[in-house]
N, C-alpha and C positions, 0 to 999 in steps of 0.2 A: 506577879512579877512579869512574866509572858507579858500581858495585858498592857501594864504601865510602860513596858518597853515596846510598844506596837508591835508584839509577837515577834521578836529577835531574842536570838539568846545571849547570854550576858559576856563580855570579851574578856579575854584573858590573853596571854602571852601564846599559849596553843592554838586559838582559835581566829586569829585576827585578819586571816583568809576570809572567814564569812563576813565581815563588814566589806569588802569589796561588791556584795550581792545587795548591801543595805538600799533602802529606798531614802530620798532625803527626810521623810518624818524620824526615820527610825536613827539615820546618824545626828537628828538632831536632839534625840533623846538620850544621847551618852550621858553617862557620868562622868566627873572631872577624872576618876580613876581609869575609866574607859578611854579617854581622850588621850593619857599620860602613853597608854598601852601604844595605841595607834600611832600616835607622834615619835615614839623613839627613834633614835637612828637605826633601829633593825629592821622597821616597817615604815618608815616615813615616806620612802622613794614611792611606794605603792597610794600614799593618801597626799599626793602635795599638792592637788586640785583644793584640799578640804582646810588649807590655813587656815582662815577666820574659823571654822568650825571647831576643828581641834586645839586651836590655840587659845579659843576663848573659855575662860574658866570662873570670871567675875560676873556673879548675879546681880543686876541693879538693887538698889537698896530695897525700893519699895517691893518687888517681887521676893526679894527674902523676907520681908517683913508681913506678905500676904500670905506666906506659905504657913506662917508661924501667927496669924491674925488672932490667935483666941486671946492673944495677951489682951487686956485692958487698955492698957498705954498705948499700943500700936493703933488700937480701935480710935482713942481720943485724938493722935496725933492724924490718923486719916482723915477723922472729920474736921480738923481744926485746917488742915488742907484745903477741903473741899468747901469749906467756907471762906478761905482767903480767895479762892479764884472765884467763887462766886462774886466775892466783893469788888475783884478786880474788873473784873464783867459788866457787873453792874454800872462802875464807875464813868461808862459812856451814856449813861443816862440820865448820869449827874451832872456833866460839864455841859455849859451854856455856850461859852466863848472858847475860842482858839486857843488865849492866852490861859484859861482856865485848863483847858486840855495839856499843853505844853508844859505845864508846871504840876503837873499831876504824874504819878509812877510811870506811864505808859509813855512819858516824853523820851526816855532812851529807844524806843521802837520808830519813831517818827521823824520824818526829815520832809520841810515843807519848802515849796518852791513856787513863786507866783509867774504867769503871765497876763497879758492883757486880756481879757474874754469879756463875753455880753453876760456872762452869769451876774445876777442882781439878788441872788437869795441869802440866808445865812450862812456866813463863814463854817460855821461847826456843820453843817449838811454836807457837802463833798466830801469833808474829811473823815466825818463817822459813818456816813452812809453810802456814799458812790464810788471811792476811790480804792478801798483795800478788801478784798475778799476776808482779811482777819479781821476786821472792823465789822464786817458784813456779819462774820458769825458769833462775833464776841456781844452784839448788839441785841440777834435774835435767838441765837441758841439753834437754830433750825439745823438738826443732823449733827449737833456738836457732839452729843452721847455716844451718838455711832460713827463719828469721825474724829477721834483722840488724837492729838500730837503725841509726841515721844513722852512728855512729864506727866501727861494726864494719863495715858497707857499705863505708864510702868510707876504710877502712885497710887492709883485707883482698887477698885475691889476686884478687878477681872485682870491686874497685872498679871498673875501665872500665865492666863491663857494667852494677854497680849507676846509676853516675853518666848512662850512655848511657838506662836506664828512667827516672830521676828527670827528664833534659833530654825525654824522650818525654813523661811525663805532664804536664810544665807546658806543652808544645807542644799537647798534645790538650786540655786542659781552657781555653787561649784561644782554639782553634780555634773552641769551641761556645759563646764569649763566655761563662763563666762568672762572671764577676767582672769589676769596674771598679777599677783602681789609684785610689786617691783620698789625700788627704793627712789624714794622721792629726787635723791640727787642725780639719779639717770634720766629724769625728765627732760625732753630739750628746752633750751633756752627760749622763753617767750611764749612756751605752750601753757596752756591754763590749766589748771587742776579744777574741774567742776565739784560742789560742794555734793553731799548728800545728803539725803534726806528720808524720813521715816514716814510711811502715811498707813494709820491702822483704820481698819474698818470694821463693825459688826453688821454682818450679812445677814439677812433678815428675807424669808421668803416674802411673796405678794401679800399675802395676811398680816406680815408684821412679826412673825415668829423669828426669833433669831437662829440663824441655821448654822453659822460658824465665826470664826475670829481670823480675820487676814491681816496680816501685816505683809508691807511692799516697800522693798527698797527703791528708791527714785532718783535721777539724779535733776540736779538743777538747772533744767533746760534753757531758764531764764538768762543763765550765764553764758551761753552759747552763743558765739558771732557768727553771722548769715557768711557765707564764702568760704571761713575758715573752720569752722566745728561741723559745718552741715551745708548742703546744697537745697535741694528739693525736699519738699514735706508735706506735698498733699496725698493725701489716701481717702477711699470712699467708704462709704457706709451703705447697706442696703436701703432701700425706702422701704417703709412700712407699709405702702400701697401693696409693694411686691409680696410681702409677708402676708398681707389680708386675702390676697388674691391666693396664694398657696392654700392659707385655711379653706378659702370658699370651695376652690379645687380638690381640695384633700375630702371633703364632705359631699362632693358630687360624685367623686370617683370612687371613694373609699378606701382613699390611701394610706399606709402606714406612715407614722410618722416619727420621729426621736430627735433629740437634740445633744447636744456636746459641748463642751468648754475645753478649750485650746489652754492646757496649764503654762504658765508662763509665756503667754504667747509670743510677747515683742522678741523675747529672749531666744525665740529660733533662729530669727536673722542675723545672721554676721554683718559686723562693720568693718566694710571692704576698703572704702574712699576715704577714711580719715582716722586720724589717731584722737583718741578720747581718752583721759584720764579723770580718775573720780577719788576722791578723800574715802577712806576706809569708815564704813558706817559705824554708829555712836553703838557703845555695847560690845564692838570687837576691835576695838583700835589697838593698833600695832605703833610704835613710835618711829619715825624716818619712813613709814611706808604709803603706798597708796596704791592704787589698782589701774591697771591699765584696761581698758575694756577691748574684749573681744567680739560682745554679743550686744544688741540693740537694747538696752538698760532703758526701763519706765521711766519716762521725763526727758529723755533726749530728743530733740525736735525731729529728728529724721527716724523715729522708732517705729510711729505707726505706718508710714509708707513702706518701709524697710519690711516690717510684717506682711502686709498686705501682699507686696511681692513677692514673698517666700509663700504665702499661702496659694496665691495661684499659678507658681510655678508646680508646687506639690498636686494640686488640683489639675493641671492640666497633664503631669506625668502619670495621673490615674484617669485620664481620657474623660475628665469632667471640662467640658466645654465654656469659657465664659460668654453670657450671653453679651448681645448687642445692645438692649435695653435697659439692663441694669448690671454693672459691672461686679455686683457682688452675689449674682445670682450664677450659678453653675451647672450646666445640664449633661446630662452623662446620658447612657442607652437605657440604663434602668434607676438610675437616680436622678434626685433635681435636689442641687444645696443651694442654702442661704448664709452667708456670713453678715456679722454683724460683728466688726472687730475679732474679739475671741469668742464669739458664740455662735455655735452653727445649730441650722435646722436641717434636716434629711428627710424627703417624702420618696416613698416607691411603692409600688404596687406588693411587693414581697418583701417584709421584714429581713428577710436574708440577705436580701441585695444592700440592705442599710448598712449591717452589721459588716457586710464583706468588703463595703467601700471604707468605713471606717479601719478594719483590719489594715487595708492596704495605705490606707493614706499613715498609720502609725509605723508601718514597715518603711515608709519615706520620710520619717522623720519627724511628724506632726504629732504632737503628743496630745492626743485627744485623751478626754476622761468623758465616757457615754453615761448621759443622764436617762431619764425616762422619756417621756412623751413630751409635744412641745408646751406643755403646761409650764408656767411660769418665766416665759422667756422675757427677758429684761423687763422683768417685773409683772408682766400681765400676766393673769390667771385666766386659764383657759377650763371652763367647766364642761361637762357635756349634760345638757338639758333632757334630749330625747335620742332613742335610739332604735332603729327597725329592728325585726324579726333576726336580722343574723349579724347584730351587734355594731352596726356602721352607725356612727352618729349622725343624727338627721336634723339637729339643732344644737348650738354652742353659745356660750357667753363668755365675753371677753370682759373683764373686770379686774380694777385696781383699787379694791377696797382698803389695802394697807397705806397705798399715797394718801387715799382721801381721809383714813383716819388721821394721818400726820398734816395735812393742810387743817382739819376741824382745829387740831389740838395747837397747832400755831398760831391760828385766828383766835385760840382762845373761847370755842362756841361748845365747849362740850355739854354746857348746860343750856344752852340758847335757844330758841324759840326755831321754828323750821318756816321755809319758803317754798314755795312751788313754783316759782320760775327764776333763774339766775340772774335777771336783770328787770329793771323797770322799762315802760313803753319810751320814755324821754329816754334820747341819746347823754351819752356821759361826755361832759365838755372839760375843758383844761382847768377852766374855775381858777384861773391867776388870783384873783382877789376874796378867793374862799377861805375858811379856816385851817390853819396849818394841823400838820397830823396830831395826834392825841396818842396812838395805840402803840404798844411796845414792838411789834411786829415791824418787819420790814417788809414792804408794798413788794419790792424787785424779787426778794428771795420767794414770797407767795407766790409770786407771778410765775415764774420759773417752775413751780413744781404743777403749777394748773396748766400752763401750757404743755408740759410732757403730759397731763392728764387729758387734755381737750384734743391733742394731736394723735391719739392712740386707741382709746376706748368710749371717748364722751364727746363727740361732735356738738352735742347739745349745749356745751358750753363754748364752743368756739367763738361766736359773736360776742359775748359778754368777757371773757376773757382778754380778746383782742383788744376790745374799747379800754380795759384798766392798764394792758400793756403799754399803749401808748404813751402814758405817763408814769409809767412805774419808776423814773429818774427824777421826777418832780412833783411827788404827789402830795395831795390835799387831803382834807377829811373826807370831802364827799368821795374820793377814790377809795379810802379805805372802808367807810360804808358799802360802796359797792362790792369791794372784795368780801365783805362780811356778808353781803347779801348770796353771795354766790357759794360762801362757807355754809350759809342756812339752805340753801338750796341741797347742797351736796350733805347734807344733813339728813335732809329728806329723801333723800335715793341713796343713799351710802352703800346697799349692796346691790345697786343695779351695773350695768353697764352695757354692751353694745350684744344684741342677740343676732347671731347668723344663723338664718334659715334659706339657704340657697334654691335656687329653682333649679331646674334638671339640666339646664343650658347656661354652661360658664360665658357663653360668646353672645348672650344676649347683654348689651350693656347701654344703659342708660344715663344721661346727664342731665342735672336743671341748674342751671344758671339763673341770677337773679341778681339786680342792681337795687339800691335805695337812691334815687336821683337826688344830689344835694341833701342828705339828711341832717346834717348838721347845722344849716342854712336857718337863723333865725332863733338858733338854741347858744350856737358859738359866737364869741366877740367877732365884730366884722374885719377887724385889723388880722385876724389870724388866718392865714391862706387854706388852712384845713377846714374852714367854716363853709368852703364851695365844693368839699369834693365829694364823690358820690363813693358809696360803699358796694364792692362786689362780693356775693357770695353764690358758691357752687357746691355740691354734690354729686360724686360720679359712684354708680351701682354697678355691679356686675353680677349676674343670676340673683337681682333685686336684694344684694346685702352691697351695705357702705364700703367702698374699696378707698375714695379718696374726697376729702373737703375743705375748703378755705373759707376765709372770712378777714377781709382787708381793706383798707381805704383805696380807691384809685390813685395813681400817679400823678394824672392828668385831672384837668377841670372838662367836666362835660358841660355842655351846653344845650342839652335836652334830654328828655327822658329815653330817647332811642339811641344817641350817643352813649349813655351811661349803658344800657343794656348792651348794645354792641361790644363795648369794653369788659364787660363781663363774661359775654359769648366768646370774645377771642381768649381771655385769660383762660375760659373752662375748656375751649380747645385745645390751648397748650400742652394742659395736663391729658385730655382726653385721648388724643391722637397716639402717644406713646404709650397710654396704657391698651391701646385696641392692639398695637403691635405685639406687645408683651402676651396677652391672651391670645392672640392668633399662634405665636410660637408656643406656648404651652400646649394649647388645642392638638398642633401639628405632632409636637413630641408625643402626646397620649393617645396620636392618631383616631382623634374627635373629627371624624371625616362625614360628608365634604365641608370644609371648613368656609370656603367663600359663599356657600350656599345655606349655611347657618347661622353665620355673622349678621345679626343685627343688634345694629345701633342707632338708638334715638336720642335727640335733643329736645328737651321740653323747655318750650319758651314763652312767659306769658305777656309780653309786648308785642303788638300787632306791626309795626313798624319794625322792629326789630327781624321780627318773623318774616316779612315781606323783603327785606335786604338780603336776610341769611339765605333764603330760597332763590335769590338772582344770582343767574351767572355773570360771573366778572365777564368785560370789565363793566357789565351795566352799573347803574345805581339808582336811585331813587332820588328826588328833588332836592329833597331836606339834608342829604348824607351825602352830597360831592364835595364840602369841603372835608370829609376824612374818610372817604371810601376806599381809598388806596390802601389804608392800611388794613382794612377788611379783605383785601382781595387773596390772600394768602390762605385764610381760612375758608373762605367760600369755594377757592379750589379744592382745598382738601374735603369738603362735606360734598360736592359734588362726583369728585374722583373718588372716592371711599363709598357712595352710595349712603350715607349718612340721613336718616330720616329729622326733619327738623319740623317739630309739630308742635301744636297750640297746645296749651295746656291752663286749664282754668286755675286762676289767683290763687283760690282754696286749695289745690292739689299742688301746689308749687312748694316742692321741699327747699329750695334754695329759699325760700322765705325765711326760714328759719337761723340763716346765717347773715342776714342783711338788717335787722332792726329788731327791736326788745318787742313782745308779741303780748297778746292778753294771755291769762293762763288758758281758759280754753283753745285757741288758735296754737299757742304753743304746745300742750298736751295732745292734740289732735294728731299735728305733725311730727313730734316725738314718738307717737305710737307706730306712724309709718315709716320712720326713718331706724329707729333702735328695737321697736319691737314690745315697748312697754309704756 
């Protein structure tokens, strides 16, 4: 009984005060009779904050049935519901015209409006594929099972788990005094009452194993009016180049690491400048009542900004200074922290210093839940491959095998053959006159998953994914086949990731910028402006480990290979210089002296003309660069001022080549080995 009640005693009239020390999970586990005891007039004043938790005794029908699911009748009913839901979702695959769609049962959820535009494709495409995320999920089913709505969650096999998650969410919000329950009649005239929305999630580890069931109460932020319900909304997140830099530094210096999650992160921040009212969530309704929010509930437009300001203030109170190079990097005397919304990473030479900082942050009001080391941060699994005699990791691998498995499954390639390169040597074109799409998956949804993968642990995918991403909202059959090639390549390299084996000097930074001049010319249609664009690709290494990479078309039309290479060099320098400053600040913090004499920055360039211009001191220029040399002065000045070496690199050793064009298998695997270690 103690275990089922989350380790709490049973409540009766003689021990009501014990409930004052209950956690939200324990409050959520109260039985109806125990709720009656606490909401009794004798004890109610002590539990006013738990109005929704203690007055909610009705269990959703699907949850009641799941508790007694051994009956054959319920099993049959549940199966019928599942089939009905599947038929509704499949309906989108059967409609061919807007008229068919408006005559279907889905029509009650659709409102169509028309504006003059240049779109000339099928009418059904923007309705069913490009406009509504609801249709996107219905058409693809990607992550749908892991993100059910209220009806799916409360009528499926896991209804009890989701209902417990919902009760815990309400109890958690009431424990931190997130709102006041008020009469609807007391809401000021003209004040909007926002609708509430339940979002559920089956949380998984990077390997895909279910960790827990999560329920989140959110507000319909799309109903808010700017200037009335909110003002400022911008909030930063840490750059992954900062995270990879810290992983590298951790291995070089043998730092201890730990991660933590902020429970109900946004709800730490108060709402001071606006009045926000919310309808009472489903499952906990009270007639004639609504909620006046006191905390920044998830879904509100201003919540991310409010929480970040709150977090930064708590960090400052603990003498953690905000870095000038990344607003989400906080540096203290003994500890360095990085935050990505509500996920935090800590590094220090002594793990006790991390624990002391976490304790101090909790005292300041930040509800941190400590986890293990950095493994599993934002879905990236960190594996230690080699260690020295002192147990310090000398080689780690960053992988996302769970995401790769979902991509392969979404593409329907579980039993398909494999490929050894992610793209063909020929460039991918718009293919306006090509065959229409034939697959069930949605190109935009899969590309979104691939962008996350390529941007975190698989730089070998950057070029091929960027090429497909250009056409994800107007895909053809050729783009589906390109996606499938990436999927087949991922199947062949499922367990692979980015191997980090740093050298001893974190201040050794190398950049490999490259360009493909007019790579689409002769392949793309001549009336397409993109047909004459060049492609920029580069990778930046610190201590011989990939820190940042990019592959994209240049925004302007280059008139020569020299101009294309100079544009790529300029773009690379925009990312390189802040990384140099970040590396310097971290080195100074850890007293890696002397910083200036040990800092070594090299840019590897394989174009002779770009090399000459890059090494020419401003305002000098070469005869063929006079029409664009003014835009190069800024980075040439920085190269000279910072003492950066701009050197010639053999084309075969140019790592940037893998980001600019499709390569043969031999060349691709050679550069991948140098870049990723496999």
